[in-house]
Wavefront OBJ file of the C-alpha trace (Angstrom):
o trace
v -4.420 29.531 -20.992
v -4.132 26.325 -18.994
v -1.610 26.047 -16.165
v 1.010 23.294 -16.243
v 0.989 21.174 -13.111
v 2.391 17.804 -12.023
v 0.025 15.014 -11.020
v 1.093 15.109 -7.344
v 0.626 18.884 -7.056
v -2.684 18.616 -8.856
v -4.007 15.994 -6.430
v -2.826 18.053 -3.455
v -4.611 21.114 -4.862
v -7.789 19.090 -5.395
v -7.893 17.463 -1.962
v -6.478 20.291 0.154
v -7.875 23.411 -1.522
v -10.937 22.563 -3.582
v -12.773 19.460 -2.414
v -13.074 20.710 1.215
v -15.365 23.439 -0.171
v -18.145 20.870 -0.481
v -20.191 20.771 2.716
v -21.479 17.550 4.317
v -25.056 16.481 3.880
v -26.996 18.118 6.759
v -28.574 14.751 7.475
v -25.154 13.283 8.222
v -24.044 15.755 10.863
v -23.136 14.099 14.144
v -22.133 10.429 14.588
v -23.962 9.401 11.405
v -21.468 11.427 9.424
v -18.776 8.843 10.126
v -20.706 6.121 8.279
v -20.720 3.779 11.262
v -19.424 3.478 14.787
v -15.857 2.821 13.637
v -15.766 5.658 11.120
v -13.837 8.052 13.362
v -11.213 5.428 14.168
v -10.857 4.532 10.491
v -10.234 8.165 9.633
v -7.623 8.424 12.382
v -5.855 5.330 11.048
v -5.968 6.761 7.538
v -4.619 10.225 8.299
v -2.801 9.780 11.607
v -4.795 12.537 13.323
v -8.095 12.736 15.138
v -10.952 14.109 13.049
v -14.025 15.446 14.867
v -15.901 16.789 11.834
v -17.827 14.474 9.476
v -16.511 14.059 5.944
v -18.143 15.585 2.934
v -19.103 13.488 -0.076
v -15.489 13.453 -1.288
v -14.193 11.949 1.961
v -12.428 15.086 3.214
v -13.095 17.381 6.153
v -15.182 20.320 4.877
v -14.089 23.932 5.125
v -17.070 25.877 6.450
v -15.584 29.076 5.000
v -14.757 27.570 1.625
v -17.054 29.879 -0.282
v -17.857 28.615 -3.777
v -18.176 25.019 -4.987
v -15.109 22.838 -5.733
v -13.491 23.441 -9.105
v -14.787 20.990 -11.761
v -11.253 19.681 -12.337
v -11.000 18.802 -8.642
v -14.311 16.964 -8.857
v -12.988 15.024 -11.844
v -9.970 14.036 -9.751
v -12.190 12.835 -6.906
v -14.266 10.700 -9.267
v -11.133 9.160 -10.797
v -9.642 8.364 -7.393
v -12.905 6.882 -6.141
v -13.016 4.625 -9.213
v -9.725 3.028 -8.133
v -11.769 0.544 -6.119
v -11.880 -1.557 -9.302
v -8.180 -2.413 -9.045
v -6.609 -5.316 -7.197
v -3.064 -6.596 -6.708
v -1.419 -8.712 -9.403
v 2.245 -9.326 -8.655
v 4.843 -10.058 -11.333
v 6.599 -13.386 -10.900
v 9.573 -13.114 -8.596
v 8.600 -9.720 -7.200
v 11.499 -8.742 -4.942
v 11.786 -5.143 -3.685
v 14.905 -5.818 -1.580
v 17.260 -7.145 -4.259
v 19.452 -4.097 -3.561
v 20.091 -5.381 -0.036
v 22.347 -8.230 -1.108
v 22.101 -12.003 -0.946
v 19.824 -13.012 1.922
v 19.424 -16.705 1.098
v 16.040 -18.213 1.805
v 15.363 -15.578 4.468
v 14.808 -12.889 1.819
v 11.892 -14.591 0.021
v 10.456 -15.601 3.391
v 10.472 -11.934 4.478
v 8.764 -10.942 1.220
v 5.999 -13.470 1.886
v 5.500 -12.163 5.414
v 5.309 -8.620 4.064
v 2.733 -9.657 1.469
v 0.626 -11.058 4.284
v 0.691 -7.574 5.818
v -0.229 -5.917 2.515
v -3.015 -8.157 1.313
v -5.343 -11.041 1.935
v -4.652 -14.119 -0.200
v -7.808 -16.062 -0.996
v -8.023 -19.815 -1.538
v -8.197 -19.186 -5.280
v -4.859 -17.344 -5.153
v -6.472 -13.959 -5.776
v -5.022 -11.165 -3.665
v -7.102 -8.416 -2.100
v -5.245 -5.429 -0.694
v -5.780 -4.653 2.960
v -7.581 -1.337 3.615
v -4.413 0.638 4.432
v -2.784 -0.300 1.101
v -5.616 0.117 -1.407
v -4.824 2.417 -4.352
v -7.560 4.859 -3.348
v -6.341 5.018 0.255
v -2.718 5.580 -0.745
v -3.547 8.356 -3.223
v -5.951 9.980 -0.769
v -3.478 9.868 2.126
v -0.537 11.338 0.257
v -2.621 13.959 -1.524
v -3.624 15.252 1.916
v -0.424 14.659 3.870
v 2.149 14.941 1.081
v 5.244 12.817 0.674
v 5.383 9.216 -0.508
v 5.027 5.814 1.135
v 8.151 5.250 3.243
v 10.369 2.912 1.215
v 13.712 3.510 2.931
v 15.210 0.933 5.252
v 18.495 -0.430 6.545
v 19.950 -3.442 4.770
v 19.707 -6.472 7.072
v 22.416 -8.951 7.905
v 21.986 -12.638 8.629
v 22.398 -13.339 12.340
v 21.385 -16.055 14.760
v 18.198 -15.602 16.758
v 19.170 -14.518 20.268
v 17.546 -15.088 23.617
v 16.871 -12.709 26.476
v 20.538 -12.809 27.490
v 21.652 -11.606 24.060
v 23.318 -14.927 23.215
v 22.285 -17.221 20.322
v 19.207 -19.213 21.314
v 18.692 -22.968 20.928
v 15.474 -24.660 19.802
v 14.194 -28.183 19.405
v 11.025 -29.899 18.140
v 8.713 -31.882 20.402
v 5.680 -33.973 19.547
v 2.602 -33.324 21.678
v -0.897 -34.744 21.652
v -3.920 -32.580 21.032
v -7.584 -33.017 20.196
v -6.699 -33.455 16.529
v -3.915 -35.938 17.201
v -0.144 -35.579 17.428
v 1.609 -32.471 16.167
v 5.000 -30.833 16.552
v 5.843 -27.656 18.430
v 9.079 -25.707 18.797
v 10.412 -25.445 22.352
v 13.493 -24.262 24.215
v 16.481 -26.346 23.144
v 18.600 -25.782 26.229
v 19.010 -28.375 28.943
v 18.808 -25.984 31.887
v 20.196 -28.481 34.399
v 23.312 -29.255 32.389
v 23.456 -25.720 30.912
v 24.051 -27.287 27.522
v 21.879 -27.631 24.431
v 20.017 -30.902 23.953
v 21.624 -33.251 21.394
v 18.830 -32.558 18.861
v 18.797 -28.790 19.427
v 19.428 -26.324 16.630
v 19.945 -22.622 16.132
v 18.042 -20.418 13.703
v 19.264 -17.633 11.429
v 17.260 -14.441 11.083
v 17.525 -11.064 9.405
v 18.520 -8.118 11.561
v 16.871 -5.688 11.307
v 13.731 -7.409 10.051
v 13.046 -5.965 6.560
v 9.292 -6.692 6.559
v 8.281 -3.071 7.256
v 10.618 -1.867 4.502
v 9.181 -4.394 2.039
v 5.640 -3.323 2.883
v 6.592 0.330 2.407
v 8.163 -0.440 -0.967
v 5.092 -2.388 -2.006
v 2.899 0.567 -1.087
v 5.249 2.882 -2.976
v 5.053 0.788 -6.157
v 1.256 0.655 -5.963
v 1.002 4.398 -5.300
v 3.491 5.282 -8.038
v 1.750 3.010 -10.565
v -1.622 4.555 -9.791
v -0.269 8.055 -10.424
v 0.429 6.983 -14.011
v -3.104 5.627 -14.364
v -4.622 8.816 -12.985
v -2.473 10.975 -15.235
v -3.505 9.027 -18.340
v -7.179 9.299 -17.420
v -7.321 12.895 -16.216
v -4.972 14.675 -18.646
v -7.520 14.759 -21.544
v -10.372 15.854 -19.255
v -9.022 18.892 -17.426
v -10.074 22.380 -18.478
v -7.815 24.583 -16.332
v -4.601 22.538 -16.277
v -2.102 20.831 -18.545
v -1.342 17.771 -16.468
v 2.227 16.460 -16.335
v 3.161 12.938 -15.299
v 5.073 11.927 -12.205
v 8.857 12.198 -12.547
v 9.591 9.929 -9.582
v 11.253 6.583 -10.430
v 9.209 3.442 -10.093
v 11.793 1.969 -7.719
v 13.930 4.685 -6.111
v 15.809 2.087 -4.067
v 17.445 0.633 -7.176
v 21.172 1.374 -7.153
v 23.140 2.801 -10.065
v 21.455 3.845 -13.288
v 17.776 3.042 -13.452
v 17.135 0.018 -15.688
v 15.425 0.666 -18.980
v 11.687 0.642 -18.476
v 9.601 -1.937 -20.238
v 5.888 -2.561 -20.535
v 4.699 -5.430 -18.361
v 1.576 -6.242 -16.426
v 0.951 -3.650 -13.773
v 0.883 -4.529 -10.107
v -2.772 -3.622 -10.485
v -5.497 -5.010 -12.687
v -9.210 -4.481 -13.081
v -11.052 -6.560 -10.509
v -14.615 -5.902 -11.686
v -16.590 -3.533 -13.912
v -17.133 -0.196 -12.154
v -20.435 0.342 -10.407
v -22.906 2.610 -12.114
v -23.296 5.999 -10.512
v -22.387 9.649 -10.804
v -18.642 8.992 -10.710
v -16.966 8.786 -14.108
v -15.096 5.499 -14.789
v -11.315 5.752 -14.850
v -10.834 5.563 -18.617
v -8.870 2.630 -20.009
v -8.054 1.357 -16.545
v -11.714 0.528 -16.049
v -12.044 -1.872 -18.971
v -12.544 -5.370 -17.492
v -11.722 -7.212 -20.719
v -7.945 -7.177 -20.190
v -5.434 -6.406 -17.412
v -4.300 -2.828 -17.009
v -0.966 -2.318 -18.754
v 1.331 0.643 -18.390
v 4.977 1.514 -17.977
v 6.301 -0.253 -14.894
v 9.783 -1.401 -14.101
v 10.150 -5.171 -14.063
v 10.615 -7.206 -10.929
v 14.192 -7.626 -9.776
l 1 2 3 4 5 6 7 8 9 10 11 12 13 14 15 16 17 18 19 20 21 22 23 24 25 26 27 28 29 30 31 32 33 34 35 36 37 38 39 40 41 42 43 44 45 46 47 48 49 50 51 52 53 54 55 56 57 58 59 60 61 62 63 64 65 66 67 68 69 70 71 72 73 74 75 76 77 78 79 80 81 82 83 84 85 86 87 88 89 90 91 92 93 94 95 96 97 98 99 100 101 102 103 104 105 106 107 108 109 110 111 112 113 114 115 116 117 118 119 120 121 122 123 124 125 126 127 128 129 130 131 132 133 134 135 136 137 138 139 140 141 142 143 144 145 146 147 148 149 150 151 152 153 154 155 156 157 158 159 160 161 162 163 164 165 166 167 168 169 170 171 172 173 174 175 176 177 178 179 180 181 182 183 184 185 186 187 188 189 190 191 192 193 194 195 196 197 198 199 200 201 202 203 204 205 206 207 208 209 210 211 212 213 214 215 216 217 218 219 220 221 222 223 224 225 226 227 228 229 230 231 232 233 234 235 236 237 238 239 240 241 242 243 244 245 246 247 248 249 250 251 252 253 254 255 256 257 258 259 260 261 262 263 264 265 266 267 268 269 270 271 272 273 274 275 276 277 278 279 280 281 282 283 284 285 286 287 288 289 290 291 292 293 294 295 296 297 298 299 300 301 302
């Protein structure tokens, strides 16, 4: 009889209990086991702790006393997670994860754009590539090992004037300077220090306090992570032999206030970027088909 288990608990079991049973290739012991000179630092950035033992083929620290081989269901999970490299970011129009924080004027969309710069690279073609810390594989891997979810909580900001070192509202002005490429404008101090008054053309600038960029990035990571759990559940549920896999009960956007809006099917935040590479890893089911974008249940953009 198969055991019922939620997708998060299943991934934790796979990455914490089973996959560490696989030992590293003997030829990769020592510095080579980190796949390059920066491998150890990358692992520290990924997990938040220093790792002195080389990874095994599933990217986890091996347990020398693990005994038998990893359970086949855990191996299936590892292959599905590894196949997530074929996904890239595709944002719905008007994506706004801080609509619950009130009216922020033009500063809200500007903060969202700054947060997107921290989450992904935007190419000249408009295509977005997630930065290493926010890739679907990295997010699933990190939270399978460490538990919890991406940190989406944050304090609602208020609009306030930018202040100077003395805590008072600061003044700014624009000046034209000459450079090698010609004339261009820069922003400089707008105070006339001799008169202790602002220059006639000086202005003050509003800002959001506290800056919500970190919160927006965390909510973006949460939406990606939560969406991927649905993809993994759909792919793995028919394959497992020892478990009846249950989907994730977490809301897509836990920061939404009041009753959760009715879910509707829209384009996912993620779509297939390229056909999966051939190899021993099994493709991730429907999510690996390059003919059309991945579609699944995802709450619409606010």
